PAKE-980042 format. One line per 8 residues: number of its first residue (from 1); for each residue x, y, z of N, C-alpha, C. Coordinates in pm, whole numbers, m for minus. Each point is the difference from the previous one (the first is absolute). Example, Ala and Ser with C-alpha at 12.3 -4.5 7.8 and 13.67 -1.06 7.14 Angstrom:
<recs>
1 = 1319:m569:780:m89:119:0:90:120:0; m35:105:m72:82:119:6:m77:109:73 $
</recs>
This chain:
<recs>
1 = m7687:1632:4714:44:58:m125:133:m64:m39; 12:m44:m123:123:m66:m44:107:104:m31; 127:m38:17:109:94:m29:3:35:m148; 41:121:m29:12:45:m138:119:m69:m65; m13:m40:m126:114:m61:m70:109:105:m21; 122:m46:m4:113:89:m24:m1:41:m147; 10:129:m26:1:53:m136:141:48:m30; 52:m41:m115:135:43:m42:m11:92:m119 $
9 = 81:102:1:12:88:m116:144:2:m47; 82:m88:53:141:m4:m38:29:m122:m86; m91:m28:m90:14:m119:m84:97:24:m114; 49:m109:m53:84:8:m119:m92:36:m116; 33:108:m75:m89:42:m109:m34:m115:m93; m129:m6:m34:m46:m100:m94:m35:m133:66; 18:m10:135:m24:m128:64:m148:m24:27; m80:105:0:m144:m11:20:m69:103:m87 $
17 = m127:17:19:m79:90:m81:49:143:4; m51:78:m87:33:140:m26:71:70:114; m61:98:59:65:83:101:m50:m35:139; m43:m121:20:m58:m39:127:96:m80:85; m14:18:131:70:m88:93:m76:m131:m1; 31:m90:91:m74:m124:5:m13:m44:144; m92:m85:23:m25:m52:133:55:m142:9; 54:m32:116:55:m135:17:m106:m107:17 $
25 = m127:37:1:m105:m101:9:m66:m25:m134; 65:37:m110:m58:m18:m132:33:m135:m61; 75:m84:70:25:m134:m49:96:m8:m116; 95:90:m9:95:m9:m109:131:m58:50; 79:m46:m94:125:m68:32:113:97:26; 85:m35:91:123:74:21:118:m87:m36; m22:m92:m89:106:m88:m49:88:74:m98; 75:m74:m79:94:61:m93:m64:97:m97 $
33 = m126:m24:m36:m64:91:m95:m62:121:69; m14:m3:131:m57:112:76:110:97:39; m34:92:89:101:94:46:40:m37:141; 108:59:45:57:m39:128:38:123:81; m102:59:64:21:119:81:104:m26:108; 93:91:11:93:m4:111:114:m99:m13; 1:m83:m100:110:m94:m13:118:71:m64; 117:m55:22:121:57:m58:m10:2:m152 $
41 = m42:m110:m60:m11:m6:m146:m104:98:m52; m114:10:66:m105:92:m43:45:145:10; 68:33:107:50:135:18:107:33:m105; 84:m95:m27:104:20:m103:m63:18:m137; m104:m80:m32:m69:16:m129:m62:139:m11; m61:47:107:m59:134:m1:108:106:m22; 115:m17:66:111:96:m15:53:m1:m142; 13:m117:m59:47:m10:m139:m101:68:m93 $
49 = m128:m25:21:m104:62:m82:6:153:12; 13:49:123:9:145:22:124:57:m67; 111:m73:5:124:48:m58:m6:m2:m152; m65:m100:m58:m20:m2:m145:m83:122:m42; m103:29:77:m83:118:m27:87:126:5; 80:12:104:89:115:15:102:6:m113; 58:m115:m32:100:m8:m106:m58:47:m134; m124:m33:m26:m63:39:m125:m1:152:m16 $
57 = m53:69:101:m4:146:m5:139:61:0; 88:m53:85:137:52:7:73:m21:m132; m16:m117:m59:70:m29:m125:m48:90:m112; m130:22:m8:m53:90:m104:63:139:17; m6:52:121:53:133:26:150:8:m13; 69:m98:56:146:m1:m3:52:m10:m142; m53:m93:m76:46:m18:m138:m34:124:m83; m124:47:9:m39:119:m77:87:119:39 $
65 = 21:20:130:82:112:46:143:m8:m48; 60:m118:11:139:m16:m44:13:12:m152; m96:m54:m72:4:12:m147:m11:146:m41; m98:71:56:m17:142:m37:122:82:40; 48:m19:122:115:78:48:125:m29:m83; 19:m125:m38:116:m35:m83:m15:61:m139; m118:m11:m56:m28:57:m132:24:151:0; m41:67:110:15:145:10:140:42:44 $
73 = 85:m98:35:136:31:39:14:59:139; m93:m31:89:3:56:136:111:m64:82; 45:73:101:101:m52:94:m67:m94:100; 81:m62:87:m50:m102:93:m112:50:92; 21:114:63:m99:51:97:m139:17:m59; m14:78:m107:m131:16:m62:m56:m132:m56; 88:m86:m53:m45:m130:m53:m65:m83:110; 68:m8:113:m52:m79:112:m128:64:55 $
81 = m3:133:11:m120:67:50:m121:m28:m89; 20:7:m132:m109:m29:m92:m45:m145:13; 94:m93:5:m34:m142:12:m76:m28:129; 46:57:110:m68:m21:128:m140:62:m2; m10:122:m51:m132:64:m8:m99:m81:m82; 45:m50:m114:m88:m82:m84:m30:m135:64; 96:m58:71:m24:m127:69:m110:17:105; 6:106:78:m105:25:99:m133:28:m69 $
89 = 2:78:m107:m124:32:m72:m68:m127:m52; 77:m84:m70:m60:m122:m56:m33:m101:109; 84:m10:103:m28:m91:110:m130:34:71; m16:128:34:m124:44:65:m119:m12:m95; 20:30:m128:m110:m9:m97:m54:m143:m10; 90:m97:2:m44:m141:m8:m78:m42:124; 20:69:110:m76:m29:122:m131:76:3; 6:126:m35:m119:85:8:m110:m47:m95 $
97 = 35:m44:m118:m100:m38:m101:m97:m107:50; 46:m116:52:m98:m99:47:m76:46:124; 61:84:81:m70:51:119:m114:91:m43; 25:84:m99:m107:86:m52:m112:m84:m62; 39:m108:m71:m101:m89:m59:m85:m68:106; 54:m14:120:m74:m62:110:m99:99:63; m4:123:m54:m98:98:46:50:91:111; 129:1:25:58:82:105:22:141:m55 $
105 = m15:101:85:22:138:m42:146:20:m40; 25:101:m82:136:30:m44:92:27:118; m48:79:94:80:34:119:38:m127:77; m94:m87:22:26:m125:73:92:m92:m83; m21:m5:m131:84:m84:m88:146:45:6; 23:130:3:136:52:12:59:m42:135; m78:9:105:46:m42:132:35:m148:5; m83:m82:m65:27:m144:m6:130:m26:m76 $
113 = 18:68:m113:122:m19:m81:124:42:79; m8:111:69:114:45:80:33:m101:109; m102:m50:67:22:m99:107:49:m132:m55; m52:m40:m115:32:m131:m55:138:m7:m62; 43:107:m65:116:m12:m88:123:85:33; m12:96:88:112:92:23:128:m72:44; m8:m83:102:121:m69:49:58:m92:m107; m86:m70:m72:44:m92:m103:68:73:m116 $
121 = m62:105:m50:58:75:m111:129:67:44; 1:56:120:120:67:51:117:m98:7; m25:m118:56:106:m102:9:50:m37:m139; m94:m26:m89:38:m42:m135:80:109:m71; m40:123:13:69:110:m67:139:25:58; 14:m8:130:133:17:60:94:m108:m51; m45:m124:2:86:m111:m41:34:7:m148; m101:18:m87:34:m7:m143:82:120:m45 $
129 = m26:119:54:81:115:m39:141:m5:59; 13:m51:122:134:m17:57:82:m97:m85; m65:m108:m44:69:m97:m84:46:65:m131; m88:76:m64:36:67:m125:118:96:18; 6:63:117:110:93:27:133:m70:24; m5:m123:55:127:m68:30:53:m83:m116; m84:m29:m98:48:m75:m117:77:98:m90; 129:m22:m18:79:92:m82:m58:16:m141 $
137 = m28:125:m35:m46:32:m135:m150:m17:m24; m74:m55:96:m143:m26:m23:m78:127:m26; 28:104:76:m77:124:m16:41:77:m126; 116:m28:m52:47:69:m121:m22:m82:m126; m47:m122:13:m18:m89:m115:m109:52:m93; 16:m28:m128:m101:41:m98:m118:m97:m1; m109:44:m59:m119:m85:m10:25:m126:m80; 97:1:m88:32:m117:m83:96:m95:70 $
145 = 42:35:119:100:m77:72:m61:m114:83; 64:m114:m5:m40:m110:87:21:34:146; 100:84:29:25:43:137:m118:78:55; m59:88:m81:m117:78:42:m114:m94:41; m38:m88:m93:m115:m87:23:30:m109:103; 119:m57:m6:35:m106:96:5:49:142; 62:118:20:8:53:137:m137:42:50; m84:51:m89:m136:39:40:m82:m121:42 $
153 = 5:m106:m79:m74:m122:33:54:m63:129; 131:m7:12:60:m59:120:m31:84:123; m1:132:m13:m32:87:114:m142:m25:50; m93:m20:m92:m139:m27:39:m14:m139:62; 75:m97:m51:m4:m136:57:53:0:143; 111:69:23:56:9:136:m96:74:91; m58:108:m49:m96:76:80:m120:m88:37; m45:m84:m91:m111:m91:27:35:m92:117 $
161 = 117:m63:m8:42:m95:104:9:68:136; 50:121:4:14:72:127:m135:51:51; m91:32:m90:m130:56:40:m98:m105:48; 10:m125:m43:m91:m105:47:m3:m9:152; 114:m10:70:m7:m8:147:m56:126:65; 22:116:m63:m58:124:52:m153:m10:m6; m52:m40:m116:m145:m15:m14:m55:m109:92; 75:m108:17:m43:m109:88:m16:51:143 $
169 = 97:77:47:m5:54:136:m118:97:15; m22:81:m100:m113:95:6:m134:m73:0; m16:m96:m89:m126:m75:m9:m26:m76:130; 104:m58:58:m15:m74:126:m54:90:112; 26:129:m11:m47:97:100:m128:72:m43; m59:m45:m112:m123:62:m49:24:134:m67; 123:25:m39:38:127:m64:35:m24:m146; 47:105:m68:42:m13:m139:m112:m51:m88 $
177 = 30:m96:m83:m97:m50:m97:m119:m71:65; 11:m34:128:m112:m64:70:m125:90:m1; 19:132:m4:m116:90:m1:m76:m6:m132; 60:m60:m103:m62:m11:m133:m93:m120:m15; 16:m99:83:m67:m129:m24:m150:10:m9; m62:90:71:m145:9:m8:m48:57:m133; 91:58:m79:m38:60:m128:31:m89:m118; 60:m117:21:36:m90:m111:m121:m80:m41 $
</recs>
């Protein structure tokens, strides 16, 4: 009996067909146009992709939360709480939606989202909100202020840079966004 081919489910999204893993005996290239399981560059690309995904949900929630809280004249604590709550809501929603489309039950999809995104969203939210708190006047700036928008954009950019290595370490251990790969 011949040995079974190695099957991977930790592929870079979009590198092969739909939601399937692939076999190493299928005769495909692992050159520059292919994927590179386990390499430093491949792992970093996966971490960047996971962080962009996280940044998308966090940015939607963070910006919406800060805009609403500023518009309503809320103080720092409630403003940050709203922004964080919305960041987690949108971050998890962006994960749950494709998992549900893959035919997974709602309960399992929620579990996948929690496993895939909690550490990433938490890191991003701690960093971007800490930055907003340390920039003089950022939390008190009006919606028409360049300080409001500039500090918000810069806080998310810094959070992105800090979150990439967190996601990289998680993916390398088969944790975090790595649990999502079979649903892409």
